[in-house]
DRENPA-504483 format. One record per residue (C-alpha): residue in three letters; x, y, z. Coordinates in steps of 0.2 Angstrom, whole numbers, plus 5000, padded with zeros to 4 digits. Each point is the difference from the previous one (the first is absolute). Layout:
REM residues N
ALAXYZ
...
//
This chain:
REM residues 91
MET513752414994
LEU500349885014
ASP501749885002
LYS500049834996
TYR499949945017
ARG498350105004
ARG499249944983
GLU500549815007
HIS499550005018
ILE498150094992
ARG499949834991
ARG500649895014
VAL498750065011
ILE498750014987
ARG500449814995
ALA499950005021
THR498350045001
ASN499149944985
ASN498549915003
LEU500249965019
TYR497950024998
ARG500249814995
GLN501049965013
ARG498649895015
GLY499550105015
SER500650184989
ILE499050145007
CYS500350094982
ARG498349894995
LYS499050095012
CYS500150144986
HIS500349944982
ALA498849844993
THR501049994985
HIS501049854993
GLY501450124989
ASP501550045004
LEU500350155010
ASN501350065013
CYS499449985019
LEU501650145004
PHE498850175001
CYS498649905013
TYR499450205004
CYS500350094984
PRO501350165002
LEU498650074989
TYR498449975016
ASP500050195002
GLU500150094983
GLU498150034993
ASN500849984983
CYS501049875003
GLY499749914985
GLY499449855004
GLU498149925000
TYR499150035017
ILE498250045004
ILE499850125017
LEU498949905012
ASP498650115009
ASN501350015015
GLY501250104991
LEU501349854999
LYS500749954983
ASP499749834996
CYS501249944988
SER499949834999
ALA499650014981
CYS501550104995
LEU501449884997
LEU501250144994
PRO501550035015
HIS500149794996
GLY500750014986
GLU502050014996
GLU500250134989
PHE499150135014
ILE501249905016
GLN501550034987
ASP499550204997
TYR499350035016
LEU501549925008
SER501350104989
GLY499150155004
VAL499250054987
MET498550015005
THR499850145013
ASN498250005000
ALA498749954991
ASP499850174991
//
């Protein structure tokens, strides 16, 4: 169980990184063309190397994952779980 200070810190981090892609000149616009709310804390998904990450992706001809259609790491619930240590891997 997380102590109240860690939970509050996680909430503050989430608030501070919500919708950064909307800022002028944001690099977040490079990958996601969205008009909804998303959190930009994990610009690079911490589960990228996991085959069973649970997100939406395709494998490109060069073998790399294209995760541009995936919004999983941009949701507040994902971020709370990941930062709280609830998610140890994607399995």
